[in-house]
N, C-alpha and C positions, 0 to 999 in steps of 0.2 A: 479115155474118160477124162475132163480135165479137171483140177481141182474143185471144191464146194465153192459155191458163191459165198462170201463174206460180206454182209452187210456192215457199210460203216454207221459209226454211232458218235453224233457232234459231242465237241469236248464241253465237258461241265465249266461254264463261269464260277469262280470261286472267290470272286471279291468280296470282302467282308460286308459291302452293303447287300449282295446275293444272300450271303447266310445267313444274315440278319433276318432279311426275307421270308428266306425258307425255313428258318428255326425259329419261332415265336416263343418258344418255350425257355428260351437263352436273354429275352429281354428283363432289365432289370429297371425299377420303378425311378424315376428322377430323382439325383440327390439333392436335397431339402436346403435351401438356402440358409447358411449359416448366420446368425443374428450380427448385424455390425457392433463389435465390441467399444465402438468410440461414439454411438449412438448417445445422444446427450450429455456429451464430456466437451466435445469441441467447441469453440467460442465461433461465432458470426465471422465471416470473411472478411468485415468490414467493422472497423469500431462502431458500437452503437451511440447514434447521436440523435438528438430530438430538438436541439436548436441550432438553427446556423451560426457563422461567427458573428451576424449582425444581429443577433438574438431573435430572428424571425422563428416562430414554431414551425416544424415539419409535422406532416402528417401523422397523427396519434395512433400508438400500435396498442393492438388488443394483449399483446402479450406481454406489455411494458407501460403499464399507466403511469401518466406522469404525477410527480409527488402533489400533495395538497398545496395552494398557494401559500398558507400560513407558513408553511415549512420552508417553503420558498423566499418567502420574505426574511424569515429568520435568517434563511443561509445568506441572502443577502447581507442583512447587519452583520453578522459574524465575519465574512469576507472581507468588509470594508474597514472593521475594526483588526481583525486580523493582520489586514496589508500595512495598516497605520502601526501596529506593533512591531511588524517585521521591519520595516523602515527605522523605526526609534532603536532597536535592536541591531541593525547594521551602525547606525548614528553611535553608540553606545562603545564600539568597538576602535571607533576612529577617534574617542575621546579617552580611550585607553582603559574602559571600565568593564569591559568582555574581552578575554583573553581571544576568543574564537568564535565567529557565529556564522552558521550555514543559512542561509536565506534560502524562503520557499517562497518569493516571488513569481507569480506566474503559475503556482501550483493550489491555489487558495480554494479553486472548488474541490479539488481532491481531500485537501488539510481539512477543511470543514465539512464537507460532504460526508466522509468516513463517521466523525463524530456524530453527525446529525442521525446516520443509520442505527445508532447504537443507543439502548438503553445505559440509565447511569449506571447500573448495577454490573453492565459488562464490564469488557477488562479491554485496555488498549496496551500494546507493545508497541512503542515508538522507537524510529530511530534518532540520532541527532539531529535530522532535520526537521521533526516535527514539532518544533515548539508552538509554531501558529495553531497546530492541532490540539495540542494541550491546554492554551491558553482559550481556544474555543469550547473546548470542554467544561471550562472556569475555574482550572488551576490559576493560582496567583501569578502573574507574569514574574515578578521577583526569585520565587519559587523556582520557577521554570528556567529561570539564567543562572540560579547559583551553581549548575554544572559547566556552565560555558564560562562565567566568571572564574571559577577556579575554587570555590567557597568548601564544596563538598562533593560528594558521587552523587547525592541527589539532594534536590530543596524540599520537596514534597514528598508526605507518608504515602506511600502506590499502596497501602491497603486502604487506607481512608477514601481515596480518589478513583481507587483501580485501575491505575496506571502504572505500568512497570516503568522504572528508571530508562531515562533515553538512552537506547544501546548504540555505543560507537563501533564496536566488532561488528563487521558487516554478516549479518545472516544469522546470530547465535537467537536472536528473539523469534525466529522461527520455531526453535526447538522449545524454547519457553512459553511459547503461546499454544503449543500442541499439547503441552502436559498439563498447563493449567487448564484448558479445555476441558480435556479427558477427564481429569481430576473431577471437575465440576459436573459433568457429566453423570460420572460414575457414582457421584453422592446425589445423583437424581436432580440437579438443578439445570434450569433451563440456561444459564449463561454462556453468553458467545465472547469468543476472545476475537480481535481484529490486529493481524500483525502488518505494520506500515513496512513495505521493503521498497528499496531502490532497484533499477536495471541492474547495477554492478552486482548485488546481493544473490541475483539470482545464478549468476555462476559459481555461488559459495556451495561448499558440501553441505552446511548447516541447514540451507533452503529446502534440498532434496529430501536431508533425512527428515525434518522438521512436514514436509509435505506427505511422504509415504508413511510416516506413524498417522499422521492425522485421519488420512485415507483408510488405513489398515483397520485402526480402532472406532474410526467415525467421529473422531473430535469436532466440536463445532465449533470450528476457526474458520474465520475469513483471512485469506492471504491478498492484501493488499499493494500489488505494483506500482510504483509510481513510475514509471518509464518515461525520464525526461532525456532522452537520448544520450546522456554521459554518462561514465563512471568516472568523476574527477575530468579527466582528459579523453578518456577512451571512449570513441563512439559507438553506439550499439553494434555497429557493425563489424567490429572488432570483439564482440563480446559472445552472438550469437548467430547461427545459421538458420534457426526457425524463421516461420513465417510472422511469428510474433511471438512476445513471452508469453503468451496466456496458452500456446500450445504445449507448452510444458506440464501443465498439469494432465494431458489425456496419460500419460505415460504412467501414472500413479493411480488413475481410475477417479482424478478428480475433476468433478464440471467446472466448465472456466470461461469466462467471457472478457471482452476486449470494448472498451469505454475512450469515447473524445474526453479526455482528462481536462477540456477547458470547456466542457458543457458541464454549468453546472445543474442541469435538470435532468440529464442522462446520469452524469456520475451518482446522485444520490438517488434515483431510480434501479439501476444497476445494484448497487450497494445494500438498497434496502432489500431487493429481491435476494442477494447472496445472503445477509445475515438473517431472513427468514428461511433460507434450505437450512444453513448451520442451525438455526434454534429448532426447526423440525424434527433433527435427528437424522440427518440424510447425510452429515458428516462436512468435510472442508468444502471450501470454494474458493478457487483463485480468480481475482479480477486484476486486469491490467489497463492503468490508465494512459493514454498518449497525452504528454503534458509534455511541458518544458518549464526549467527554471531561467528565468529572467537575468540574475545575478550569476556572478561567478560560483563556484563549487563552495568557497569561504572567502573570507576577507582577504586570507593570505594565498589565493591564487590569483591569476591572471587569465582570464578567458579567452581574450583576445589571440591567445597563441594558440588558441585550436579551433575556434568558432568564428564563423564568416559574419560580418555585422549585418547583412544582409539576411541571413537566416534568422539572426535574432528581431530583425525589424518585421519579418514575416510573421512571426510568432505573436510580436505585440499587437499583431490587429486580429490576435485571438483572444485575445484579454478575456479572462472569466468574469470578470468583476462587472466590465463594461457590457458582458454578453447577458448577464442576469438583470441588471437593473435597465436594459432596453427592453427584453422580454415583460419584465413587471410594469414598465411604462406603456408598453403597447396594451395588457391587458387592463388599466388604468389602475393597477394595485399600486403604483410609486408616484408620485408628483415633485417636485422640485422641494417641496417643505419638509417631507420624507426623507429625499436625499441630504438635504441640509441637516437634519437635524440627526441622521446617521454618522455625517462625518463631523459633526461638532461631539458626537458621544465617542468618536474614536481618538481627535484631537484629547478630548479629556482625561482619555484613557493612557494615549502616550505621556502626557503632562506628568500625570500620576506615578507612571514609571519612570521618567526621567529623574523627576524629584527622589524616589526613592534608592534609585540607583546611584545616586550622588553621596548618598550616605555610606562612608567607610565600614564594612563590615566588620562585627568583631566576631573570631573565628578562634575554638580551641585548638591549637595543635594535636591535643591527643583524641581529639575527635576523628582523627583519620584512622583510629583504629577500631571504630566502632562499627556495627555492622557488617565486617568483613567476614565472621563465621558464626553462628550462634553460639558456638562454644569457642571461644580463643584457644587457638592451639600454642604449645611452649614458645614456638618459634616467632608468634606475633605479640606474645605476653613479654618475651626480653626484648623486640625492637621497641615496644610501648616503653617498657623502661627504660631503655638506651635513649628515648626521645624526652622522656620524663626528666633525668640526670642532666641532659644540656640543657633543657629549660631552666632547670634548678641552678646551673651553675653559670649561666647568663645571667640570672635575678641577682645572683650572688655579687658579679661583676659589676653590675649596674647601680648595686647599692654604695 
């Protein structure tokens, strides 16, 4: 008798797909999609623009309404006066009336737009380049130029005009603005602080510390970066690899936007929204304006050593003053008579400034020691007495 018949059993398929089909109990619910942590923080891929370079309005945007025409007429007036002030201040350096002057020609939309976006009781934290912004805020131009003439640390009373002294060290005003804004909020006031920043200052530690502190404590501060493409002679490409400087806000949880800084309408619209965001208690906001300084870094700088003349000419065609004038003329809000009236006001402003700056200031050398500390330190007292003794000895020698 032969062996019993053995029936062959087909091999069992054990692919993962077969196991999942055969074992429905092993199915798991789909993993929910995590929320995007950058939602609402990233700037638009291209700078916001509401006017073409020739002043032609672009299609309106529901998310960013254009400012009232009354505000734009006032913006035009202050930009024209500001440009004339800037030219006069530049001339004063050539006459020896100023030790140094950093021009902001070409950045008029940024300088004036930032001021108009604020209330009078808000605070401004300027850099050394914001002289035009300070005059647009209504500060006496001679007081503004006191620092640059070398007469004192600051020519105006910061507490009266709600404007900090012009800051020469890069980015230190970022921390000051965050601290003041937080203090105002802590005391129940809806004050907003706006800190002007240059593109080079975004590479400094104080910029990042200020942004981080403001974000954590929801300080109502707007950080306004005027990206004029050069940190003195260092081009932007050697400062950052970020798509734009506005992207630096996302790392701190700060919403950001970038705007065409030579488009006055867009600058005022974006900054108005940023200020409203901060005032509503939502914390800081970062705005980067893409603009260009037409003059050298200061009167002591030779910009031709690092800038191509063709580049300068290309930006001249994007002049913010001409751009706004063309837009207002196109709307019938500006005519030749109004333009001439503003130009005459600007010339009178420059004449008054020139006359008063020609008067030799009377300065007390001992005032150098004022406003350094609330309570003078022993070292400061000793230094002041040394200067006092030297002045007395000189007076005796002249007698």
